N, C-alpha and C positions, 0 to 999 in steps of 0.2 A: 729536347734532350739536347740540340743543338748549342742552344743559350745557355742553358745549365754549365754544357763543358764548358763554356766561354767563362762563365764566371768562375767557375772553381778555377780553371786549369791556370789564368794567367796568375792567381794568388798564391798555389801551391808552387810554382816554378817561380815566378819573386821571392818567396817565404826561402826557397831551398838558397836559392842563389844568395841572397844580401846573409843566411846565415856561415856560407864561406867568406870565409876571408882574403883568401889567397888568390890574386887573378890565375893562375897556372890551378887551382881547383875550380873556379868560375867555369877556365873553359875545357875544362873535363866533363864538368856537369854540362854544360852546353852539348858537348860532342856525346854525353851518356842520352841527351833527351833526341838527339836528333837520330840517333839509333835505335831508338825505342820507337820514336815516331815512323823511321821506315820501315820495323818489322810489322811495325801495326797497320800503316797502309798495305803493304802486301797483302797481309792476312786478310782486308779486308777486300782487296781484288779478289783474293784466291774464294773469298765465301759469295760475292756478290756473283761472280758467274757461275754458281749453281742456282742462282736465282731463274727461273723458268718464266718468261713473259706469258703473258693469257691474253689469246687471239692476237701475237705481233704483226704488224701490217710488213706488207713483203719489203723490201728496201728498194727505196728509188734512187736513180744513178742518172746521173745530170751528164752530156756531154758537154765538149766544150761549146760548143754552137749551142746551148739552152744559158751556158753560162754566159755566151758574148751578148746574149740576148736580155738576158735577164741585167746585165752590167749598165745596156745602153737605155732598158727602161728605168734602172736607178739613177742614172744621169739625169734623167727625164723629169723624176720625181722631185718636182721644186719644194713640195712640203717635207721630203724626208730629207732633201741636202740640206736645207736653212737648218731645223729641227737638229741634225749633225751638225753643223758647222756653229752653233749655240751652246749645245751640251759637248763638246770635244772642248771648246774652250772653257764651260765648268770644270768638267773633270782638269784639264788644266793646270788650271787656279787651286784646284781641291789637291794637286799631285804633288805641285812645288815646293807646300815647305815640309811633306813628309821626313827626308833626311835633318831637315834644321831642326823639327820637333823634336826630336831625338837628341840632337845638341843642344838645346834648351834646358829641355828635361836632365840630362845627364853632367854637361859640361856648367850650365850657369846655375841652375839651382839647385846642381848635386843630388840630385834625387836616388837612393838606392834600387835597388831593382825590386823591392816588395813595393816602395810608393812607385814605380814608374808602372807596375802592373794596376795602380786605382784607377788611371785612365781606361785604360781597353773596360774593367770591372765597370766602373760608373758610367762609360757609354754606353754598354751593353745594359744596365740595368734602365737608363735614361729610356732607352727601346722599348721594353718588355714594358714599362709601365705609360707608354705614352703609345702605343702600338694600337690600340683598340681606338682610340680619341683619333686619328690621323686615319682610320681605316671609315670611319665615318665623315671623317670631313667630304674624305675621296668621294663618299657616294652622293654626300648632299652637293658640294659645289665644281666636283671633277679632281682628276689627278693634274690636269696644269697648274689648276690654281693653288692647290696642297704643295706641292711638288716646289713653287715661289719661294714660300718659309724652310724650305728646308736648302735650298741653296742660300737665300739670306742668312742662314742660322749660322754656316760655316765661318762668317764673321768674324761672330764670338770668339772661336777658337782663335782665332791673329791676336785680339784682343786679351785674350785670357794670357798668350805667351808672352805679351810686349808686356802688362802689367806681372805676373809672374817673374820673370827676370830683372825686374826694375824694384822689386822690393825686398826686404832682409830675410833670410831663411828663420822660422820656418813661416811665417805670414805670407811670405809667397808663393809656398806651396801650396797653402790652403787656399789661397785666392785664385791660385791657377787651375788646381781640380772643381772648385767649386763651378767657374766660370766655365771649364771645362763638360762639366754635367750640364750645366743652362742649353750650352751650346750643341750637346746633343739630344736633347730633350725636344730639336727640330728634325733630329736623323732617320727615326725610322721612317719619315714620308718620304724620305729620298728611296730606300729598299723598297717602299710599297707603290710609288709614285711613277719612278723612270722607268723601269721596262713597260708599263701600259702606255706613258707614254710616247714610247718607240712602236708600240704594237700598232699605236694608231695612225701612224705616219707612214707605215712599210707598205708595198705592195699586198698582199693576198697572196695573188701565185707564187713570186719569188721573193716568200719571207724572210724564210731559210739562210737565203742568199745575203739580203739586205741586213741582216742582223750580224752575219759573219763577216759584210764589211765594217759595222760600224764597230764589232767587238775588235777587230784587228786595229781602227785606229783609236781607239781608247786605250788598248794594251798597249801601241807604238809608245802612244803621250805616256802611259803610267814607265816606259821603260827610259825616256828622257826627261821629265819633268823634275824628279827628285835632283838630278847632278845639275840642273840650270839653276835651282833655288840656290844648292851649294856655291856654283858658281858666281851667282848674285851675290852673295852673304859675304863670299871672298873678296869681290869687287867693291864691298862698299867698307873693307880694309881689316875682314876678318876679326873681328871683336867685339865686344858688347853694344855700340854704338853702331858696326855695320848690323850685326845681327837686326835690334830694333828697325833699322829701316829696312832689309830686307821685307820684315813682316807687315812695316807700312804699306810698301811694293804690293804685298800679297793681300793685304786686307783692301786695297784701292782694286786690284785686278778682279777680288771675290765681286764687290760692288758692283763692277761693271758687267759681270755675269750674270748677278741678278737683273740687271737695269735691261741687258740683253736679252733675257729671256722673258722678260716682260714685254718687250716690243714683238718678241717671236708670238706670244699668246694673241697682243693684238693685233697683231697682221693675221694670223691664222683663225681669228673669230671672222676679223673681216673678209676674207675671204671666203668664209664657210657661210655668211650669211648673203654674199653676194651670187654664191652659186645657186643657195634655195630660193632666190628670187625667181 
């Protein structure tokens, strides 16, 4: 049901915004959308509070001393540290072009709101049709192997953007959306595999603490990297050539992220084999 909503909502909102010609009307529509979203969130929260848990566990309270012990244990968990550093770098290369992506679509390819909605909808369709395939490959080859395709798959997004802004409309938009869809064919395995990879390297006793630290690092990266991407774009001149140069850098960084993940997997496998001997 969530995926169906993610297919319908962007198309509906994109069509409504495209039909509104004035900027003031588009702004008013955005404000209305957010008001409706706020009302729906409050309504959901009200109803969720009414749901009674079946045989709920007793709440576990963690003292400061236990947190200190968990932090020391985490700092000594070499598998987690290496995994977190590699995946944090991957997330940084993933997040760095989020604002640039919109700049490319809106400013250089002149995509209207309906066309803008095609990208997330195509992404969701690609994930829907490949979910079963990646799930089977996870079972057959392991989550670490499968995640490699997702990490390298995001490099196609950068190619999609560089080609899209370099071709005249409407060909640039068509090629961009096509390549973006191809890139998203690998994205479902990030959703399926990444968290499972994390669970394999965290300490069972302090799992919640380790996941919290990991989530904080990713969130901080998310807050910073899109701004760094824009600063890089401006540093290259803030024009179309600067935009291409910025995406060339992003492409290179994502290749490095994929290679680091492969090295990490090789190291983890070698360590596992040596420990089992």
